[in-house]
C-alpha positions in Angstrom: 0.0 0.0 0.0 1.5 3.3 -1.0 1.9 6.1 1.5 -0.6 9.0 1.2 0.0 12.8 1.5 -0.3 14.3 4.9 -3.7 15.9 5.6 -3.9 19.7 5.3 -5.8 20.1 8.5 -4.0 19.6 11.8 -5.4 19.1 15.2 -5.5 22.3 17.3 -4.9 20.3 20.5 -3.0 17.0 20.2 -3.9 15.9 23.7 -5.9 12.7 23.5 -4.6 10.9 26.6 -7.0 8.9 28.7 -5.7 10.3 31.9 -4.7 12.9 32.8 -7.0 14.2 30.0 -7.1 17.4 28.0 -7.8 20.6 29.7 -11.0 22.4 28.9 -11.0 24.5 25.7 -9.3 27.9 26.3 -7.5 26.8 29.5 -4.4 28.7 30.5 -2.5 28.8 33.8 -4.3 32.1 34.5 -7.3 29.9 35.5 -5.4 29.2 38.7 -4.8 32.9 39.7 -7.4 32.7 42.5 -5.6 29.9 44.3 -5.0 30.7 48.0 -1.4 29.4 47.8 0.6 29.4 51.1 -2.7 29.1 53.0 -3.9 26.2 55.1 -6.7 24.2 53.5 -8.2 24.3 57.0 -8.4 28.1 56.9 -11.8 29.6 56.1 -10.7 30.4 52.5 -9.6 26.8 51.9 -12.7 25.3 53.5 -14.9 27.5 51.3 -13.2 26.3 48.1 -13.4 22.7 49.1 -17.0 22.9 50.0 -17.7 24.7 46.7 -16.0 21.8 44.8 -18.4 19.4 46.6 -21.5 21.4 46.0 -20.8 22.0 42.3 -20.1 18.3 41.9 -23.5 17.5 43.4 -25.2 20.2 41.2 -23.7 19.2 37.9 -23.9 15.4 38.4 -27.4 15.5 40.0 -26.2 13.6 43.1 -29.2 13.1 45.4 -29.2 15.4 48.5 -29.0 12.5 50.9 -25.8 11.2 49.3 -22.5 12.2 50.9 -19.7 13.5 48.7 -16.1 13.5 49.9 -12.7 14.6 48.5 -10.2 11.8 49.3 -6.5 11.1 48.6 -4.9 9.0 45.9 -7.2 9.7 43.0 -9.9 7.2 41.9 -7.7 4.3 43.0 -7.6 5.7 46.6 -11.4 6.2 46.6 -12.1 2.6 45.4 -9.7 1.2 47.9 -11.3 3.2 50.7 -14.7 1.8 49.8 -13.5 -1.8 49.5 -11.5 -1.8 52.7 -14.2 -0.1 54.7 -17.3 -1.8 53.4 -16.5 -5.3 52.1 -16.6 -8.4 54.2 -20.1 -7.9 55.7 -21.6 -10.3 53.1 -20.4 -12.1 50.0 -19.3 -10.1 47.1 -19.5 -10.4 43.3 -16.5 -8.7 41.5 -17.3 -7.9 37.9 -14.5 -7.1 35.4 -14.1 -6.7 31.7 -10.8 -4.8 31.6 -7.7 -4.2 33.6 -9.0 -1.9 36.4 -11.8 -4.2 37.2 -9.3 -7.0 37.3 -7.3 -5.0 39.8 -10.2 -4.8 42.1 -10.5 -8.5 41.9 -6.9 -8.9 42.8 -7.2 -6.6 45.8 -10.3 -8.3 47.1 -8.9 -11.8 46.8 -5.2 -11.4 47.5 -5.1 -8.3 49.8 -8.3 -8.4 51.7 -8.4 -12.2 51.3 -12.1 -12.4 51.1 -13.3 -16.0 51.0 -16.9 -15.5 49.9 -16.1 -13.8 46.6 -17.0 -14.5 43.0 -15.2 -13.2 40.0 -17.5 -12.5 37.0 -15.4 -11.7 34.0 -15.5 -11.1 30.2 -12.7 -10.6 27.6 -11.8 -7.2 26.3 -14.5 -5.9 24.0 -17.4 -7.6 25.7 -19.5 -7.2 28.9 -19.9 -10.2 31.2 -23.4 -11.7 31.7 -24.8 -9.0 33.9 -27.8 -11.3 34.7 -25.5 -13.6 36.6 -24.7 -11.0 39.2 -26.3 -11.7 42.6 -27.3 -8.4 44.1 -28.1 -10.0 47.5 -24.3 -9.8 47.7 -22.2 -6.7 47.5 -21.1 -5.9 43.9 -17.9 -4.1 42.7 -17.8 -3.0 39.0 -16.7 -0.3 36.7 -19.3 1.7 34.9 -17.0 2.5 31.9 -14.1 0.2 31.2 -11.3 2.8 30.7 -8.9 0.3 29.1 -11.4 -1.6 27.0 -13.8 1.1 25.8 -16.8 -0.9 27.0 -19.4 0.5 29.3 -22.7 -0.6 30.8 -25.4 1.0 28.8 -27.5 1.9 31.8 -28.3 0.8 35.4 -31.3 -1.3 34.5 -29.5 -4.6 35.4 -29.3 -3.4 39.0 -32.5 -4.1 41.1 -33.9 -1.4 43.2 -34.6 -3.8 46.1 -31.0 -5.2 46.3 -29.8 -6.3 49.6 -26.1 -5.8 49.0 -24.2 -2.6 48.2 -23.1 -1.6 44.7 -19.6 -0.1 44.6 -19.0 1.5 41.2 -15.7 2.8 39.8 -17.0 5.5 37.5 -13.9 7.5 36.9 -14.1 7.6 33.1 -17.9 7.9 33.1 -18.7 10.7 35.6 -19.3 13.9 33.7 -19.8 12.2 30.4 -22.3 9.5 31.0 -25.6 9.5 33.0 -25.1 7.5 36.2 -28.2 5.9 37.8 -27.7 7.2 41.3 -30.6 5.3 42.9 -28.9 2.0 41.7 -25.5 3.0 43.1 -24.4 3.0 46.7 -20.7 4.0 46.3 -19.4 6.0 43.3 -15.8 6.9 42.8 -14.0 9.1 40.2 -11.1 11.5 39.8 -10.6 15.0 38.7 -8.1 14.2 35.9 -10.5 12.2 33.7 -13.5 13.8 32.0 -12.9 17.3 33.3 -9.2 17.3 32.6 -8.3 18.3 36.2 -5.0 17.6 37.9 -4.1 14.3 39.4 -4.0 12.7 42.9 -7.4 13.6 44.2 -10.4 11.3 44.3 -14.1 11.7 44.9 -16.1 9.3 47.0 -19.9 9.4 46.9 -21.9 7.4 49.5 -25.6 6.5 49.5 -27.5 6.3 52.8 -27.3 2.6 52.6 -23.5 2.7 52.4 -23.4 5.2 55.2 -25.4 2.7 57.3 -23.0 0.0 56.5 -20.1 2.1 57.7 -21.7 2.7 61.1 -22.9 -0.8 61.7 -20.0 -3.0 60.4 -16.4 -3.1 61.5 -14.0 -5.1 59.2 -11.8 -7.8 60.7 -8.6 -6.3 59.2 -6.6 -3.3 60.4 -7.7 -0.1 58.8 -5.0 2.4 57.5 -5.5 5.9 58.9 -5.9 7.2 55.4 -9.0 5.0 54.9 -10.8 5.6 58.1 -14.2 7.2 57.7 -15.7 6.6 61.1 -14.8 7.4 64.7 -16.4 5.5 67.6 -18.9 4.0 65.2 -20.0 7.3 63.6 -19.2 8.7 60.2 -16.7 11.5 60.3 -19.0 14.1 58.7 -16.2 16.6 58.1 -14.9 14.5 55.2 -18.0 15.2 53.3 -18.0 19.0 53.8 -14.4 19.7 52.8 -12.4 18.7 55.9 -10.2 16.3 54.0 -8.4 13.3 55.5 -5.0 14.5 54.2 -3.7 17.8 52.8 -5.2 18.6 49.4 -3.4 20.7 46.7 -5.3 24.0 46.6 -3.9 24.5 43.0 -5.6 21.3 42.0 -8.8 22.4 43.8 -8.7 25.6 41.9 -8.3 23.7 38.6 -11.2 21.5 39.4 -13.3 24.5 40.3 -12.4 26.1 36.9 -13.5 22.9 35.1 -16.8 22.8 37.1 -17.6 26.4 36.2 -16.8 25.7 32.6 -19.2 22.7 32.7 -22.0 24.9 34.0 -21.3 27.4 31.2 -21.9 24.8 28.5 -25.1 23.3 30.0 -23.8 21.2 32.9 -24.2 17.4 32.5 -26.3 17.6 29.4 -23.7 19.8 27.7 -20.9 17.6 28.8 -22.6 14.4 27.6 -23.5 16.1 24.3 -19.8 17.0 23.6 -18.6 13.5 24.4 -21.4 11.9 22.3 -20.4 14.1 19.4 -16.8 13.0 19.6 -17.8 9.4 19.7 -20.0 9.9 16.6 -17.1 11.5 14.8 -15.0 8.3 15.4 -18.0 6.1 14.6 -18.7 7.8 11.3 -15.0 7.4 10.3 -14.9 3.8 11.4 -18.1 3.0 9.3 -16.3 3.8 6.1 -12.8 2.7 7.0 -11.9 -0.9 6.4 -8.7 -1.2 8.3 -10.1 -0.3 11.8 -13.0 -1.3 14.0 -14.1 -0.7 17.6 -12.8 -3.0 20.3 -16.3 -2.9 21.9 -18.3 -5.3 19.8 -21.8 -4.1 20.7 -22.6 -0.5 19.7 -24.7 0.2 22.8 -21.7 -0.6 25.0 -19.2 1.6 23.3 -17.6 4.3 25.5 -18.0 7.9 24.6 -14.8 8.7 26.5 -12.0 6.1 26.3 -12.7 5.0 22.7 -10.7 1.8 22.0 -9.9 0.7 18.4 -8.3 -2.3 16.9 -6.5 -2.8 13.6 -8.5 -5.3 11.5 -6.6 -5.0 8.1 -6.1 -8.6 6.8 -2.4 -8.0 6.0 -1.7 -6.7 9.5 -3.8 -9.4 11.2 -1.7 -12.0 9.3 1.4 -10.8 11.2 2.5 -12.5 14.4 0.9 -11.0 17.5 4.1 -9.1 18.5 4.3 -7.6 15.1 0.7 -6.5 15.2 1.3 -4.8 18.5 4.4 -3.1 17.0 2.3 -1.9 14.0 -0.3 -0.3 16.3 2.5 1.3 18.4 4.0 2.7 15.2 0.7 4.4 14.4 0.7 6.2 17.7 4.4 7.0 17.4 4.0 8.6 13.9 1.2 10.8 15.2 3.2 11.8 18.2 6.1 12.8 16.1 3.9 14.9 13.9 2.5 16.5 17.1 -1.0 15.5 15.9 -2.0 13.2 18.8 -0.2 12.3 22.0 -0.7 9.1 24.1 -3.2 7.2 21.9 -1.6 3.8 22.1 -3.6 1.1 23.9 -3.2 0.5 27.6 -0.4 -1.8 28.5 -2.6 -4.7 29.6 -5.2 -4.3 26.8 -5.2 -5.9 23.3 -2.9 -4.0 20.9 -4.6 -1.0 19.2 -5.4 2.6 19.8 -7.2 4.4 22.6 -8.5 7.9 21.8 -9.9 10.0 24.6 -13.2 11.6 23.4 -14.4 13.2 26.7 -16.1 16.6 26.9 -12.9 18.7 27.0 -11.9 17.5 23.5 -13.2 19.4 20.5 -15.0 17.5 17.9 -13.1 19.4 15.2 -9.9 17.8 16.5 -11.4 14.3 16.5 -12.4 14.8 12.9 -8.9 16.2 12.0 -7.3 13.2 13.8 -9.2 10.6 11.7 -7.6 11.9 8.5 -4.2 11.6 10.2 -4.9 8.1 11.4 -5.5 7.1 7.7 -2.2 8.7 6.8 -0.3 6.9 9.7 -1.9 3.6 8.7 -0.9 4.0 5.0 2.6 5.1 6.0 3.1 2.1 8.3 1.6 -0.4 6.0 3.8 0.7 3.1 6.8 -0.7 5.1 5.3 -4.2 5.7 
């Protein structure tokens, strides 16, 4: 296959990383000018900003008034671990995974917490497991959107309203781009650096009243690290959920998150955010529909992510190569586009099948996604000409 000319239109923003993700359009460091640097986060100015971050999160995501929202350390991973260490063990648990982060929660439950009454319900990359096989009389841990597979649950209909167990949902690449069914979720976690393009290391932990009741009526058998403790003398530490954080937050990161939240409101809040991500997914889908060398990793259209869009190379000549050579081919596509400063960080996740992963969340402009597709064709033709 002969190489083709480079497209005339370049991407204005080449940042397509799946985390940390692109900043909102028009962002500059001036957005952080209101940061109370050198001040304690426990001072009134710090508490006000932390509380504002919680309140705006509730408003934009539509979190019910009786759900608690806390800012916690160590990004989404820290939030998930806090929930698992604090809540699991009271009853059996079903651990549902179809990509690497879900697999990680299985490992933690089985090998770190050493839970004995635990079932792993899994599917290969590209598919969802049989959601009907989940027993919601047990606790359930799952991801809403598989960040490394591009496969999401289409909705929360598979979760019964009268469940006896708790649902613990890692929603880090779904929150602010997909509509979460809050009444079906007891614990929701996410981080600032995903859909809103915030800075790393801070997580969000949302607890339903049912989860709060578990915290106050159940004590795990294992030692609880201080950084995970959400109760004192059997009562929830309410300060965590009004901005009195467990550890010291970066007020620069808080300011950046507030900037992203205010931008979200300016474009129509959750509806506007979802609309932008959906438009980006459509741009990819329209291109895939008339491009014979590429396809989605997610096999069922209704389960395709509108944020972490994962693609695989299906060209027969490339598929005929040994597996290592196929992986090298996909890596070359990403490398060519990085060298051209067209797209950064679009190679697939290290544990996922070889291919491309293009972040299409709300901070990405659809015009850049469309421009990228032309360059993907150029990169493919260039790489294939060397086979």
